[in-house]
Backbone bond lengths (Angstrom), bond angles and torsions (degrees), N, CA, C in turn:
res aa  C-N    CA-C-N  psi(-1)  N-CA   C-N-CA  omega(-1)  CA-C   N-CA-C  phi
1 M - - - 1.444 - - 1.526 107.45 -
2 T 1.315 117.04 132.33 1.465 121.43 178.42 1.502 109.47 -126.78
3 Q 1.325 118.11 133.05 1.435 123.30 175.43 1.498 111.31 -131.44
4 T 1.319 116.87 149.07 1.428 121.31 171.09 1.529 110.38 -74.65
5 T 1.308 117.99 167.52 1.478 120.63 178.87 1.506 109.52 -58.60
6 S 1.346 120.07 -38.21 1.449 121.76 -177.85 1.498 113.20 -68.81
7 E 1.368 117.46 -12.48 1.438 121.72 -179.41 1.504 112.60 -94.72
8 R 1.333 118.00 5.69 1.449 121.73 -179.99 1.515 109.35 -114.50
9 R 1.329 116.74 144.43 1.455 120.13 171.57 1.495 109.31 -73.54
10 T 1.328 115.99 169.42 1.460 120.33 -179.30 1.503 112.09 -63.96
11 D 1.353 118.06 -23.27 1.462 119.02 178.65 1.525 112.60 -89.86
12 G 1.355 116.35 8.42 1.468 120.40 172.60 1.492 113.94 94.21
13 R 1.327 117.99 -10.02 1.470 118.14 -179.35 1.542 110.19 -82.90
14 A 1.300 116.02 149.64 1.456 120.35 178.43 1.515 109.97 -71.87
15 L 1.316 116.29 147.08 1.450 121.37 172.83 1.512 109.05 -58.40
16 K 1.339 116.68 152.25 1.462 122.12 -175.94 1.523 111.39 -57.85
17 H 1.349 117.24 -46.76 1.462 117.47 -176.07 1.533 110.60 -65.39
18 V 1.336 117.48 -28.75 1.459 121.19 178.68 1.536 109.37 -72.13
19 Q 1.310 117.31 -37.64 1.488 120.33 176.67 1.548 109.53 -62.20
20 V 1.334 115.13 -45.92 1.473 118.87 179.10 1.534 110.40 -62.64
21 R 1.330 115.32 -47.89 1.470 119.97 -179.19 1.491 112.66 -56.42
22 E 1.326 118.12 -48.44 1.469 120.01 -175.97 1.531 111.95 -74.12
23 Y 1.329 117.62 -28.61 1.459 119.22 171.84 1.499 109.93 -61.41
24 V 1.304 117.68 -50.34 1.496 121.35 -178.76 1.514 108.78 -64.09
25 R 1.310 118.30 -43.19 1.485 119.98 177.93 1.537 112.14 -54.28
26 D 1.358 113.58 -49.34 1.466 116.93 178.48 1.502 113.36 -63.70
27 L 1.342 115.84 -35.30 1.455 121.10 -175.95 1.530 111.94 -66.17
28 V 1.362 115.50 -40.42 1.465 119.08 -175.68 1.536 112.87 -93.11
29 A 1.325 115.94 -2.94 1.482 117.19 -179.47 1.512 110.32 -59.38
30 G 1.319 115.88 125.25 1.445 120.76 179.32 1.539 114.58 85.55
31 A 1.338 116.55 -5.16 1.464 119.86 178.67 1.523 110.48 -72.38
32 A 1.300 114.99 152.82 1.447 119.32 -178.54 1.540 111.75 -70.80
33 P 1.314 117.22 144.00 1.491 118.41 176.28 1.517 109.99 -54.79
34 G 1.335 114.90 136.32 1.476 119.03 -179.33 1.489 114.70 95.11
35 A 1.375 116.28 -10.84 1.466 118.89 177.28 1.523 110.15 -67.80
36 A 1.322 117.30 145.56 1.475 121.71 -176.97 1.511 109.79 -70.66
37 A 1.319 116.28 138.46 1.449 122.75 171.61 1.550 108.83 -92.77
38 P 1.297 118.07 162.50 1.480 119.31 176.71 1.520 111.12 -57.43
39 S 1.278 118.91 143.22 1.469 121.88 178.90 1.536 109.54 -75.57
40 E 1.337 114.64 162.95 1.473 120.89 177.63 1.533 108.71 -61.30
41 R 1.329 115.64 -42.52 1.479 119.39 -179.05 1.530 110.95 -61.22
42 E 1.290 118.76 -42.99 1.458 122.27 179.40 1.557 110.87 -62.23
43 L 1.305 116.36 -42.78 1.441 120.77 -177.31 1.530 111.26 -71.86
44 V 1.333 117.61 -35.47 1.475 120.75 173.99 1.498 111.03 -59.84
45 A 1.351 116.60 -45.60 1.438 120.72 -179.91 1.541 110.71 -66.55
46 M 1.311 117.53 -40.80 1.450 120.61 -175.15 1.497 113.45 -68.83
47 F 1.359 116.68 -39.66 1.494 120.76 -176.12 1.536 112.30 -100.09
48 G 1.304 117.58 -10.82 1.471 118.21 -179.37 1.493 112.98 65.25
49 V 1.325 118.21 37.50 1.467 123.81 -179.70 1.502 111.87 -116.51
50 A 1.304 115.66 171.14 1.475 120.57 176.60 1.507 111.58 -72.04
51 R 1.299 116.36 152.72 1.463 122.02 -179.92 1.550 109.46 -59.83
52 M 1.338 118.12 -33.90 1.447 120.71 -179.82 1.524 111.39 -63.21
53 T 1.369 116.66 -35.79 1.463 121.70 178.12 1.516 110.22 -63.43
54 V 1.341 115.68 -44.61 1.461 120.19 179.84 1.529 109.53 -66.25
55 R 1.316 116.76 -41.65 1.472 119.13 179.68 1.550 111.26 -61.90
56 Q 1.356 117.24 -38.86 1.463 121.19 177.08 1.524 110.84 -60.47
57 A 1.347 115.58 -45.09 1.482 120.72 179.17 1.551 110.98 -60.75
58 L 1.343 114.52 -46.76 1.491 117.70 -177.94 1.517 110.97 -69.47
59 D 1.336 118.23 -35.00 1.461 122.66 177.93 1.532 109.94 -56.15
60 T 1.343 115.73 -43.20 1.452 121.13 -179.37 1.525 110.20 -60.49
61 L 1.328 115.91 -47.35 1.469 120.54 -177.64 1.555 111.17 -67.98
62 V 1.317 117.45 -33.39 1.470 120.48 175.23 1.518 109.17 -65.63
63 T 1.343 116.95 -47.14 1.480 120.43 178.99 1.492 111.38 -60.19
64 E 1.328 116.88 -40.66 1.478 120.40 -179.96 1.530 112.66 -69.33
65 G 1.317 117.08 -13.70 1.466 119.17 -177.49 1.512 112.84 88.51
66 V 1.321 119.63 9.84 1.478 123.22 178.13 1.545 109.07 -77.49
67 L 1.341 115.12 -41.17 1.458 121.10 -179.56 1.521 110.24 -123.66
68 E 1.340 116.17 163.02 1.434 120.43 171.93 1.544 108.56 -140.13
69 R 1.345 114.14 145.13 1.459 119.78 177.97 1.521 109.63 -99.71
70 I 1.296 115.52 136.36 1.461 122.14 172.88 1.520 107.45 -116.60
71 P 1.355 117.07 108.94 1.463 121.47 -175.83 1.521 110.79 -51.46
72 G 1.349 114.32 132.27 1.475 118.81 178.38 1.505 114.01 85.72
73 R 1.329 118.19 -12.31 1.462 120.48 -178.80 1.522 114.36 -118.05
74 G 1.314 117.94 -43.71 1.447 120.23 179.08 1.533 112.13 139.81
75 T 1.326 114.18 -158.63 1.482 121.33 -177.85 1.510 109.26 -116.33
76 F 1.337 114.62 134.30 1.458 121.25 -173.00 1.531 110.89 -133.45
77 V 1.325 115.47 164.12 1.460 121.58 173.28 1.529 105.93 -64.77
78 A 1.334 115.89 130.31 1.461 121.33 -173.54 1.519 112.14 -72.02
79 R 1.288 113.56 146.36 1.483 121.48 171.68 1.516 107.57 -79.13
80 P 1.339 118.11 157.96 1.480 119.65 178.19 1.496 111.19 -51.19
81 Q 1.329 118.07 131.30 1.443 123.39 -177.37 1.511 111.46 -88.84
82 R 1.326 114.24 148.87 1.441 122.78 173.10 1.508 109.30 -115.21
83 N 1.350 113.50 159.03 1.454 118.71 175.99 1.539 112.85 55.86
84 R 1.326 116.50 41.24 1.451 119.23 -179.52 1.502 113.35 -62.66
85 G 1.362 117.11 -22.72 1.434 120.06 -179.63 1.534 112.59 -87.89
86 R 1.295 117.31 0.31 1.459 122.09 -175.26 1.526 110.73 -66.51
87 I 1.278 117.27 129.46 1.469 121.56 178.14 1.517 109.83 -75.57
88 S 1.303 116.42 127.19 1.459 120.07 -178.06 1.498 112.19 -113.76
89 G 1.328 114.93 155.47 1.451 121.03 172.21 1.533 111.36 -99.94
90 F 1.315 116.32 -172.99 1.462 122.73 -174.86 1.530 111.35 -59.21
91 T 1.326 117.71 -46.26 1.446 122.40 -176.50 1.554 110.13 -60.30
92 E 1.309 116.39 -48.22 1.487 120.88 -177.96 1.508 109.74 -68.54
93 D 1.309 118.02 -38.13 1.462 122.36 -177.94 1.515 110.08 -61.21
94 L 1.382 115.84 -48.80 1.452 117.66 179.11 1.510 113.37 -69.14
95 R 1.319 117.64 -32.56 1.473 119.50 178.46 1.528 109.74 -60.85
96 R 1.345 117.22 -39.78 1.482 119.71 178.81 1.516 111.57 -63.17
97 R 1.350 116.90 -26.68 1.457 120.49 179.50 1.520 111.52 -88.08
98 G 1.299 116.56 2.28 1.484 120.12 -178.20 1.503 112.47 76.24
99 V 1.300 118.00 25.73 1.487 123.22 -177.47 1.523 108.72 -114.39
100 L 1.329 114.73 138.29 1.471 120.27 178.43 1.507 109.86 -81.33
101 A 1.339 117.16 118.81 1.484 121.75 179.15 1.525 110.25 -89.28
102 E 1.348 115.58 138.07 1.441 121.63 176.48 1.504 108.35 -135.50
103 S 1.321 118.54 151.57 1.450 123.02 -178.04 1.519 109.75 -136.25
104 Q 1.327 115.83 141.29 1.452 123.37 175.35 1.533 106.95 -120.39
105 T 1.299 116.76 119.06 1.488 120.17 179.98 1.531 108.37 -74.37
106 L 1.304 115.67 124.98 1.459 121.49 176.26 1.513 112.00 -100.07
107 L 1.332 114.92 -25.38 1.455 120.56 -178.11 1.504 109.16 -161.12
108 A 1.336 118.00 134.82 1.470 121.45 175.15 1.515 106.72 -149.00
109 R 1.310 116.88 108.69 1.474 118.69 -175.15 1.536 110.38 -157.42
110 R 1.327 113.24 164.63 1.431 121.35 173.14 1.537 109.60 -85.68
111 E 1.315 117.70 133.52 1.468 122.34 179.79 1.509 109.97 -135.01
112 Q 1.310 114.94 169.84 1.481 120.38 172.55 1.535 106.14 -96.01
113 A 1.316 115.78 132.88 1.439 121.76 -177.47 1.542 111.03 -66.16
114 G 1.336 114.46 126.95 1.461 119.70 171.41 1.507 109.81 -76.13
115 P 1.327 117.33 177.14 1.467 118.93 -175.51 1.530 114.21 -61.46
116 G 1.352 118.49 -39.61 1.453 119.72 -178.90 1.510 113.17 -69.37
117 V 1.360 116.71 -46.41 1.452 120.23 -179.67 1.517 109.50 -66.37
118 A 1.357 118.10 -41.01 1.476 120.10 -179.46 1.522 110.42 -61.77
119 R 1.297 117.26 -41.38 1.489 120.03 -179.68 1.518 109.87 -64.88
120 A 1.357 116.27 -43.08 1.451 119.46 -177.95 1.544 112.68 -67.20
121 L 1.332 116.72 -34.37 1.454 122.70 -178.40 1.549 111.21 -89.64
122 S 1.312 117.31 2.78 1.477 122.28 -176.25 1.523 111.05 56.55
123 L 1.338 115.38 45.82 1.463 122.62 178.78 1.520 109.41 -116.80
124 T 1.312 114.67 175.76 1.485 119.32 171.92 1.514 108.30 -95.42
125 E 1.329 116.38 141.01 1.458 119.87 179.60 1.545 109.92 -53.89
126 G 1.327 114.43 133.41 1.462 119.21 -178.45 1.513 113.53 97.76
127 D 1.353 118.93 -12.73 1.443 121.76 175.67 1.509 111.41 -64.13
128 A 1.324 117.88 155.50 1.475 122.14 -177.81 1.511 110.47 -73.45
129 V 1.322 115.69 132.81 1.461 122.44 171.58 1.515 108.85 -133.22
130 I 1.328 115.04 160.29 1.460 121.65 173.06 1.512 108.04 -100.45
131 H 1.341 115.78 127.11 1.443 121.08 176.89 1.526 108.22 -109.21
132 W 1.329 115.89 116.49 1.467 122.69 -177.80 1.516 108.80 -121.09
133 R 1.324 117.92 111.54 1.452 123.60 178.10 1.522 109.95 -107.32
134 R 1.355 115.76 129.56 1.453 120.70 -178.11 1.506 111.59 -133.75
135 L 1.340 114.32 144.55 1.453 121.93 168.70 1.526 105.71 -95.98
136 R 1.336 115.21 124.95 1.469 118.00 -169.50 1.514 109.02 -117.39
137 R 1.362 114.10 136.83 1.459 120.67 -176.14 1.536 109.88 -124.78
138 G 1.314 114.19 155.80 1.476 122.28 172.68 1.525 108.75 -125.19
139 D 1.335 117.89 120.92 1.462 122.33 -175.10 1.517 111.74 50.50
140 G 1.362 116.48 38.62 1.468 123.23 176.30 1.496 115.27 82.83
141 T 1.344 118.15 -1.08 1.477 121.83 -179.16 1.513 108.72 -102.90
142 V 1.346 116.53 134.90 1.451 121.55 178.25 1.518 110.83 -61.84
143 V 1.328 116.12 127.28 1.486 122.43 -178.31 1.547 110.11 -112.99
144 C 1.325 118.04 -45.27 1.446 118.38 -175.27 1.523 111.71 -160.56
145 V 1.348 114.63 167.01 1.439 122.95 170.28 1.528 105.28 -116.42
146 E 1.331 116.62 131.02 1.456 120.77 -175.39 1.535 111.08 -124.96
147 D 1.308 117.88 130.59 1.445 124.19 170.70 1.494 109.82 -108.77
148 A 1.331 119.66 113.73 1.473 121.72 177.48 1.503 109.49 -109.38
149 Y 1.312 116.70 139.56 1.480 123.72 176.57 1.506 107.58 -119.23
150 L 1.309 117.41 128.24 1.458 123.53 -173.99 1.516 109.78 -128.10
151 T 1.355 115.88 143.26 1.462 119.99 176.25 1.516 111.14 -69.83
152 E 1.356 116.90 113.45 1.448 119.01 -173.46 1.497 113.74 -61.72
153 I 1.300 118.49 -36.93 1.497 121.21 -174.97 1.512 110.07 -64.56
154 L 1.324 118.78 -23.47 1.467 120.86 178.76 1.527 113.27 -83.27
155 L 1.335 116.81 -12.50 1.441 120.96 -170.51 1.546 111.00 -128.23
156 P 1.316 118.28 62.92 1.466 119.80 -178.69 1.523 112.72 -60.66
157 G 1.350 115.19 131.45 1.463 120.11 177.55 1.518 113.80 80.34
158 F 1.309 118.96 5.12 1.478 120.84 -173.96 1.521 111.92 -58.05
159 L 1.328 116.26 -46.50 1.454 119.93 -176.47 1.516 113.05 -78.13
160 Q 1.302 116.82 -20.38 1.473 119.95 -175.87 1.537 114.30 -88.98
161 Q 1.322 117.86 -17.46 1.453 119.94 -173.55 1.509 113.90 -97.55
162 G 1.324 117.90 6.71 1.461 120.63 -177.13 1.506 110.43 91.05
163 M 1.331 117.01 136.75 1.450 121.07 -174.71 1.510 110.64 -69.70
164 P 1.327 116.83 133.18 1.474 120.25 -178.13 1.541 112.95 -71.28
165 T 1.307 115.58 158.70 1.470 119.75 175.36 1.484 111.59 -67.40
166 S 1.373 116.59 -39.27 1.448 122.55 -179.97 1.531 108.52 -129.81
167 L 1.322 116.72 124.96 1.453 121.06 179.87 1.520 110.20 -64.78
168 Y 1.322 118.08 -41.20 1.469 121.21 -175.88 1.533 110.08 -69.33
169 A 1.335 117.18 -35.05 1.447 119.04 177.03 1.544 110.00 -64.99
170 D 1.330 117.12 -39.44 1.442 121.70 178.51 1.551 110.78 -65.54
171 L 1.314 116.16 -42.81 1.444 121.55 178.20 1.527 109.95 -62.42
172 E 1.354 115.54 -41.13 1.491 118.95 -178.87 1.519 109.15 -65.31
173 A 1.321 118.73 -37.80 1.472 120.51 178.68 1.522 113.13 -65.94
174 R 1.312 115.91 -21.77 1.468 122.27 179.00 1.543 111.59 -95.81
175 G 1.312 116.16 2.90 1.479 120.00 -177.71 1.504 112.80 75.21
176 L 1.350 116.69 24.71 1.465 120.80 -176.95 1.500 111.74 -124.59
177 R 1.328 117.07 28.45 1.480 119.55 176.40 1.487 110.56 -61.49
178 P 1.364 119.59 126.87 1.475 120.58 -179.10 1.530 111.27 -57.26
179 T 1.338 114.93 134.86 1.432 121.71 178.52 1.544 111.60 -101.72
180 W 1.303 117.45 -18.97 1.438 121.42 172.30 1.518 109.63 -157.72
181 A 1.287 116.61 164.11 1.473 120.20 -175.74 1.513 110.02 -153.43
182 E 1.337 115.67 154.59 1.445 124.88 172.66 1.516 106.83 -109.70
183 D 1.306 117.55 121.86 1.461 122.16 -179.57 1.497 110.34 -118.73
184 S 1.322 117.14 148.93 1.442 122.06 170.15 1.524 108.03 -136.35
185 I 1.336 116.52 142.44 1.452 122.32 -176.98 1.533 109.14 -132.62
186 T 1.320 116.03 127.06 1.463 119.67 179.35 1.519 109.70 -135.35
187 A 1.329 116.02 154.29 1.470 120.60 173.97 1.511 109.05 -93.86
188 D 1.300 116.56 144.41 1.479 122.26 -176.44 1.504 109.49 -156.01
189 V 1.312 117.85 -173.34 1.447 122.37 174.31 1.534 108.74 -120.03
190 A 1.325 116.58 151.57 1.436 121.43 -175.40 1.524 112.36 -79.28
191 G 1.356 116.12 134.87 1.437 121.76 169.07 1.497 112.20 -74.24
192 A 1.307 118.37 174.95 1.465 122.90 -173.43 1.542 110.64 -62.49
193 E 1.316 118.32 -47.89 1.453 121.06 -179.96 1.531 112.82 -65.30
194 E 1.323 115.69 -42.62 1.458 119.87 178.28 1.550 111.20 -62.86
195 A 1.328 114.70 -43.66 1.457 120.55 -179.14 1.531 111.13 -60.23
196 A 1.341 117.04 -40.30 1.455 119.41 -179.95 1.503 110.67 -64.79
197 L 1.357 117.88 -41.20 1.461 121.74 179.73 1.516 111.22 -67.41
198 L 1.317 115.13 -41.16 1.477 120.70 -176.16 1.527 112.39 -81.74
199 E 1.316 117.32 -7.17 1.458 122.21 -179.51 1.522 112.16 63.59
200 V 1.317 115.47 44.68 1.483 122.53 176.35 1.508 108.52 -130.42
201 E 1.303 116.35 171.01 1.453 122.49 176.61 1.549 109.60 -76.90
202 P 1.336 118.88 142.17 1.469 120.09 174.15 1.533 108.66 -55.00
203 G 1.324 115.45 139.45 1.456 120.51 -177.10 1.476 115.05 89.94
204 S 1.340 118.32 -3.05 1.475 121.40 178.29 1.516 108.54 -69.51
205 V 1.337 113.81 151.61 1.485 120.29 -178.07 1.534 109.81 -69.14
206 V 1.317 116.45 134.43 1.448 122.76 176.70 1.520 109.08 -132.51
207 L 1.337 115.58 163.16 1.447 121.42 170.57 1.538 108.88 -109.19
208 R 1.301 115.40 130.90 1.473 120.03 176.98 1.511 108.29 -105.52
209 H 1.344 114.90 124.60 1.462 122.31 -177.41 1.510 108.72 -120.69
210 S 1.318 117.35 120.80 1.455 122.56 177.71 1.521 108.93 -114.72
211 R 1.324 116.91 139.77 1.462 122.08 -177.60 1.531 110.19 -135.94
212 R 1.326 114.86 140.32 1.458 122.24 169.09 1.536 106.10 -124.09
213 A 1.314 117.13 109.18 1.451 123.51 -171.41 1.535 110.81 -104.92
214 V 1.324 116.42 135.64 1.461 121.66 -174.08 1.507 109.71 -127.54
215 A 1.369 114.89 134.63 1.477 121.49 174.78 1.521 105.97 -111.53
216 G 1.293 116.31 109.02 1.472 119.28 -176.42 1.538 109.06 67.45
217 E 1.314 115.57 -113.08 1.499 121.10 176.25 1.520 111.93 -108.81
218 K 1.339 117.20 4.97 1.454 119.80 -175.86 1.519 112.44 -105.70
219 V 1.335 116.22 126.18 1.450 120.36 175.22 1.525 107.54 -77.21
220 V 1.325 117.17 117.54 1.460 119.93 -172.55 1.516 112.75 -107.06
221 E 1.328 117.14 -20.11 1.459 118.71 -175.79 1.526 109.66 -152.44
222 V 1.319 115.05 138.49 1.445 124.89 166.55 1.516 106.66 -125.71
223 S 1.315 118.97 124.81 1.474 119.74 -178.09 1.523 109.89 -136.32
224 R 1.366 110.71 153.31 1.437 119.56 176.54 1.517 107.15 -133.83
225 S 1.329 116.40 119.64 1.449 120.50 -175.48 1.530 109.87 -121.02
226 V 1.330 116.57 144.42 1.469 121.33 176.36 1.527 107.05 -119.03
227 Y 1.320 117.10 115.83 1.463 122.97 -176.01 1.546 111.61 -104.51
228 R 1.338 113.90 144.16 1.453 117.61 169.33 1.529 108.49 -69.92
229 A 1.303 115.95 121.62 1.468 120.85 -175.37 1.513 110.39 -69.43
230 D 1.345 118.55 -22.88 1.482 119.65 -177.92 1.523 112.82 -86.76
231 R 1.326 117.28 -2.47 1.460 118.67 -175.51 1.538 113.23 -129.83
232 F 1.294 116.33 1.83 1.462 116.79 -176.30 1.525 108.96 -152.23
233 T 1.317 115.70 137.75 1.496 122.89 173.18 1.498 108.26 -119.74
234 L 1.329 115.59 128.73 1.447 120.20 177.83 1.572 108.34 -88.76
235 W 1.342 116.41 124.64 1.455 120.84 179.56 1.492 108.32 -112.16
236 L 1.327 115.10 132.20 1.468 121.57 178.56 1.494 110.76 -115.57
237 Q 1.340 115.57 136.31 1.472 120.55 176.71 1.531 106.41 -106.02
238 I 1.318 115.94 122.74 1.475 121.75 -178.54 1.531 108.25 -107.58
239 C 1.294 115.21 122.17 1.486 119.70 -178.73 1.539 108.52 -106.35
240 G 1.314 115.16 133.30 1.452 119.33 178.32 1.534 113.02 -89.33
C-alpha cells in the first residue's frame, strides 16, 4: 500500500478511504477483467465506515481504470481502456463513475466578448460569443455551476436548434471535438449567489475549475465551473 503525505493522518495512519481503496486494489490485482469487485455494502460492514467513504474509494479506482461500474449490475474489474488521453466533459466524466449526469440551463444567449473571454478564445474584444450557464447534477444531486463561452462563428445555429445534452458530443458532431485543453483548479469559498445555486451555506469550500479547450488550432471553449467540494473530486490523469 502506498500513500502520499496528504493521504496520511498526523498520527501516521492512512485515511479511511485510502485504506478501503488500497484493500480493493490489492484484492483485484491480477483478477480477470469483468470479475466482480466487493460491493459497497460488504466494504461498509468490513471497515465500519460510512457508505460515502467507500464510494470515494471506489470512485478513485474507477477513475484510474482499475474498476468499472455497470449501472444496475455492480462494480467489476475494468477491461483494458481505450482513448485514455481523450478529453472528457462533465457528462462523460460522471458516466465513467456510474453516475447519471443531468443539466439545467440557467442562461443561453449571444454576448459580446469581454477582454478576458476574448483573450482566452483568441478573439477581439466585442466579438460574438455564446454564453451557456448550467446547473449540473449527478444522480439528482447538485454538483456544480458551469459557465461555458463558445466562439459563435464556429457554431452556426447552436442557440436555435435546442441546447444539446452534451456539449462535447455536439462539438464532436461538428468536427470540433477538443484535442487538448489547459485546465486550472483552485480551492475557494462560495459567494452568496453560488451558494444558493449549489445548495450550500455562503463561505462553504468549493473547487473552481477553469478550462480552455482547443480543437486543432481553434479554441472552441472556455469554461469556468464551481464544484461543491463535499460532493465531487476532480481526478487528473498525467501522461508522460
